[in-house]
N, C-alpha and C positions, 0 to 999 in steps of 0.2 A: 504494500499498501504506499508505503515513504519513496519507496524509488518512482511507484507510478507518477505519485504527486509530485516530484522532484524534476521527473520528466517534463511534465505537463508546463511545469513552471516555467523550465528551461526554455520549453517549443513555444512559449507565449510572447516572447520579447522579439524571436525571429517573424513569427505571423504577424506580429504590431507591425518592423520593420518592411513587411514585404507589402504589405497594406499601403503605407503610410507612402512607399516609393510608389505604386500602383497610382495610388492618390494624384501622389505628383506629377507625372511621367502625362495621365491621362488632361490633369490640368494643363499641363507644358504645349501638348500636341493640340489641345484644343486650341487654345490661345495661338498657336504656333501656325496652324491651319488658316486661322481668319487672316492671323496678322501676314501668312505671305500673300495672302490674296488681295487682303488691303495696301501689300506693300507694291504686289505688280500693279495695281490702279494709280496707286501713290508715286510710283517709280514712272510710270507714263505721265501723271500728272508733271514732274518735275522734269523731265527732258521734254515734253511741250514747254513746257515755260521758257528754260533754257535756250531752246532753238528760238523763239517767238520773240523772246524778250531781250536775248543778247547778252554777253556775260556782264554789263553796266546792271542791267534792268535785272537781270537774275541778282546780282550781289544785293542790288535793295532789297530785292525778297527774303535773302537770307537774313539780314539784318533785321527785317522788320518779325522774322521768326524766332529770332535768336532772340529781340527784346519783349515778344511774347512771352519765349519761355522763362525768361527771367521774372517777369514781371507775374505770369501763373505760379509761381513757386509762391506769390504772397496770397492767390486766390487759395491757394491749394494747403498754405500754411503746415504742412507735413500731416495735416487730417488722413489722408489716403492712405499711407504706410499702417499709421496709428491705427487704424481704423480697420485692414486687413486683417491685423493680428487680433484686435478684440472681437470682428466679425467671426472670426473662424473660431474662437474661445466660445462666444456666446449669442449663435445664429438666431435662438430665437429672440433675439433683441433687433434681429435686423433692422426691421421698418422705422425701428423707433430711434436707432442710431442715423442709419441715412437721412431720417428728415430733420434732424437737429443738424448734420454737417452739410445739409445741401442750402439751408438756410443760412448757417455760418458764412458759406463758401460765396454765396449769393451777394450778402452784405459787403464782403471783402472785394468781391469783383470790382464792386461800383468806385472803391476807391483806388482799387490798380488800376483800374482804367484812366481814372480822371489824372492819376498821375503819370500815366502811358503817354498820354495825349498833349501831358502837360510838358513832361518833360522831351515831347521829340518840337513840339514848336519852341522851345527856346532854343534848343543845342543842335538841331540839323543845320548841316553845313550848306543844305541845296533847296530848293523850291518841289524838285523831284524827289528828292528824300523823304521831305518834310509832310508833303499832300500824298503821299503814299503808305509812310509806317505809320502814321497817325492813325488810320482809319483800322490799324490792328489792336488799338482799343474793344473795336466792337468782338472780336473774337473772347475775350476775356469772361464776359458773361455768360457767352455759348457755352465755354469749357465748364464753367460752375457747377453745371445742374448735370455734368457727365460722374458719375457713380462709379463707372469705372473698375477699377481693381476692388474695390468694397464688396463686388455678389459673389468673387471668389470665395467667401467663407458659407454660400449657402449653396456652391456647386453649380452656379451661374457660369460658367468657361463659355460657355456658348453664347450666351446672350453678348458678353463682350465680342466675341467674335464677327458676331451676324454685325452688330453696330460699328464696329470698326469697319470693317467690308465697306457698309454703307457709306460713312463718311467720306470715305473717299473713290469712291463711284460719284457721291454729288461733288467731291470737287473736281473728277477728273469732267466728267459730263459738264461741267461747268465753263472750264476750261477750254476744254472743244466749242463748247457754245457761243462763250461772251470774250473770248481773249484771243486778236489774231495778231496784233503785234505791239512794241513798246508803249503804243497810247492807250493802250487797254491797262495799265500796271495797276490804278488803284481799282479795276475790279479783281485780283488776286487776294487782298486781305477779307475783303465782301464775303466771296467764297471759301474760303477758309473759317470762318465765322458760319458760312452753314454747313458747312462738314461735320466742324465742332458739336453743331446743335445736333444734328442728325445723327450722330454716333449716338450721344448720351439719352437721345430721344427713344431709336432704339433699344437700349437697355430697359429702359424704364419702362416701356409697352411690354417687352418678353418678359417680365419679373412683374408686372400687378397682378399678373393670376394667384399666383403662387405666394407672392408678399403683400399686396395688396398694392394701391396707386402710393406715391410716394411723394408729397407734398411736400415745401419746405415750411420748418416752424421754427419760431422765436425760443431761444432758451437762453437766454442770458448768462444763469449760474453754470449753463450746461457748456455752452463757448468758451466760457472763460475760463473751465476746468479743460476742457479738449487742448486750449491752446496750450495751457501751462505744459500741459504732458506731451504736445506735439511742436515744440516752441524746440527743442533741439534737432527735432527732424527737418525743421523747416531753415534751422541755421547750417545744417549738414546740406540741406537740397542746393542753400545757394553757394556753398561751399565745391559742393558738386560742379555746379553750374560755369563756376569759376575754373575748375579744370576740365570743362567739357566744349565752354564756350566764349571765355574773355578773347582769346585769341581771333574769334570774328568781330567784336567790338574793336581790337585795337588792327587790325587790318583794315577796316572801314575808317579809321579817323589818320592812320597813316598813309594807307595806297588808295583809299577811295573806294567805289562799286566793283570797279572794274578787276582790281588784283580778288576781291572780297569772291567776286561770281568765279574765278577760277577755284580758290579754293574751296567754294560749297561746292563744284561740283566732284573735285579730287575727295571729298571730305565724304559724299553720299553713301557712297557705298558701305564705307565704315557703321556710318552711322546708324545704317539698315540692320547691322549684324550686332552692335551693340544695343540697338534697341529688342533686337531678338531674345540677349542674354537679360535684356530687361525685365522681357515676358519671363524667361526661367526662375531670375530673381524672385519676382515675385508670387508665381506658383511655389516657389519653394519654399518661402516667407511664409505662405499660408498654411501649407501641406505641416512645413517644420512645427508651426507653434500650436499644431496639435496634437501633436507627438512629446510625451514625459520625456524622452530620451533619443533626439534625434542623429547619433550621431553614424547611422552606418547611412542616413540618408542622405547627411554632410558628404561621407569619403563618397557614394554612387554618384550623386550632383557635380562635384566638384570633376571628377573623371572625367562624366559624359560633357559636360561642359569645353574640356578643354581638349578632351579629342576628339571633337566636333569642328572647335573654333582652328585649331592647328591647321588644317588642310585648307580650309578657305583662306586663312589669311599668307601660305603658302602659295597658293594659285592667283590671288589677288595680285599679291606680289610680282609674279613672273608675268601676269598680263595686261597690267595696268597700261603700260605704252599702246597696247594697241586696243584696249576694252576703251576708255577715255573718248579718245577722237569717234569713236564708230558710236556710243552713245549719244557722246554729248556734242560732238560736232567739231570740227578742224579746230574752232576759233578755242576750244578750250583744251588744245593739247598741251598747254604748259601746266595742267593740272594732273599729268600722271604721275611726276615725281611725287608730289603730296599725296596720292594714293598709295604709291610703293611703299611710303615712311611710314604711314597713319594706320597699314592695315596688320601691324602688331599689335596695336593696342586690344585687338579682339581677344587672342589667348590670353593675355594678361589679365582682361575684363573677366574672363572665362571662368579663371583663378579667385578672382577677388571677389565678387559679387555674392556667392555661397555667403562669404563670412561673414558681410556686412547686414546679410538678411538675417544669420543668427545672431548677431548682436543687437539687431531688433527684436529680435524674437524673443532672448533674453533680458530684456530692458535694461540694453547697454546704449540708449540712444545717444546720452552723454560723450559716452565713449568716440563713438562714431561718430559723433560731431566733431570732437577735437581732433581726431585721425582726418576728417575731411579738409577741415580748416587749418592743416598742417599743409595736406597736398594742394588744399586750391591757395592758399600763402606762397608756396613755393611755383606755383604756374604762371599767378599774375604775374611774379616777380622774373620769373624768366621768360614770359612773353614781353615783357615789355623791355625787356635787353635784346631777346633773339631778333624779334620780329622786325622792328627797324632798322636792323644791320646784317639780318638774313632773308627778311620777307616771309614766305608762305611755307620756304623751304624747314626754316627758322622753325616755325609754329608748328609745322608736321614732329620736326623732331619732341618740339615741349610737351606736345599731347601723349608722347608713347612715355615720355618721362612722368610724364605726371599718372599715366595711367601704372605704370608698376610702383610707386611711391604709393597709390592709395590702397593697392591691394596688400604692397608687404606690412601697413601700418594697420590693416583691417585685421589681417592673417594674426602679427605679433600680436594683438591683443587678445584677438581668441584663444591663442595660444598660452598665453602668462595667464590668464584667467581663468581656465580649466574648461573653455567652451567648448573644442573642438581640438581636434588633431593637428598636427603640424601640416604644410604643403607636402613636404618629402615625406612625411606618412601615408597619405591621400594618396598619391598618385603611386606608391611601390604596394602592389599588392598584395595584403594578407594570404597566409595560407590557410585553407580552411582547418576546423578544428579537427577533422577527423584523419585529415591528412599530417596534423602538424602531432597528431596521439601518437606515443610508442605501442609499437606492437606488443600484444598481451600473449 
């Protein structure tokens, strides 16, 4: 009887690990399927914009999207990742959580949109930049209603995938119908707003049957509590944004839209892959948060992400000279060197994102914030030095170094605090207990 009980106890963690991994894989592939279709539509729109608008116009759109990304962090304020964890642990409370968060995000979006519009009006260097980029303020309220990753906690990855595809199709359809030359530049931010609104609306419709209608709710006490908890994640997001996109701001200020258009073209394939890793990270966070002990999940997650990303980096690096002009046109051939360098962010990010998710799941938001502040600060300093002297090539080199620093710091924190094994142990396959046992 004792032996049987012991055997059952030993088998239970293994069963939980298998189920946790299966849930992670299922969520990730559902998200990836949607992301792949959405990215195909999005890539078609990007290539269309690049060819119709030219490098200078494409640079202005890249600048506007970057500013939207920065001000979008104010709208989110860390609430999305925080509530991925909370909904995964308390799925029965999803509707109440989502309603409060939507109300908070819509309120924040009004202030963020006003700040973006005011900043662009004051600081833009040309009328073309000013009149186009200011319209990206309309994208912020549209993005605020998108619950996106929060619905992973109620196992609705399919809703995210469908919404993602719908949003990109709206963008592509609008591009084909309404953008024919650089004279239509100001229509692009309005199309982006429509795409974001479609994305969020589809998710709300698809989850309404099981969860009920999600309407924004005012709850000042809950908002204050949420912002206190999510503040480290918001700071962390700004630090990550500095690591990923401060180079765009410097290139625009130093060299103008044409060079930024080249850099944007060279970085698009990398952003595509890093976004896919972001999907994996969120799916991993949701699954890991529901596990009492997720070491096996961490091992499998890091190994799988690295094994898939390394061949992609090698392929992009070897073919960049031919691929970039083929996709974007001969006007963008100077962007090939950017892609050749930046692709090495992909395997570095693949190794680091699961460790960052572990820190969130285990309540170490402050440690994650500190790590990304260090990485972001070093990136900002390096960009300010490298870009004026070495141009877009210097920006690409700094981007790879930034990914390496962030991965190292999050990995070191997890190992030091006993939250997970070292990367060397993760990538080195363990022998199974059966093979390791001595012969009887």
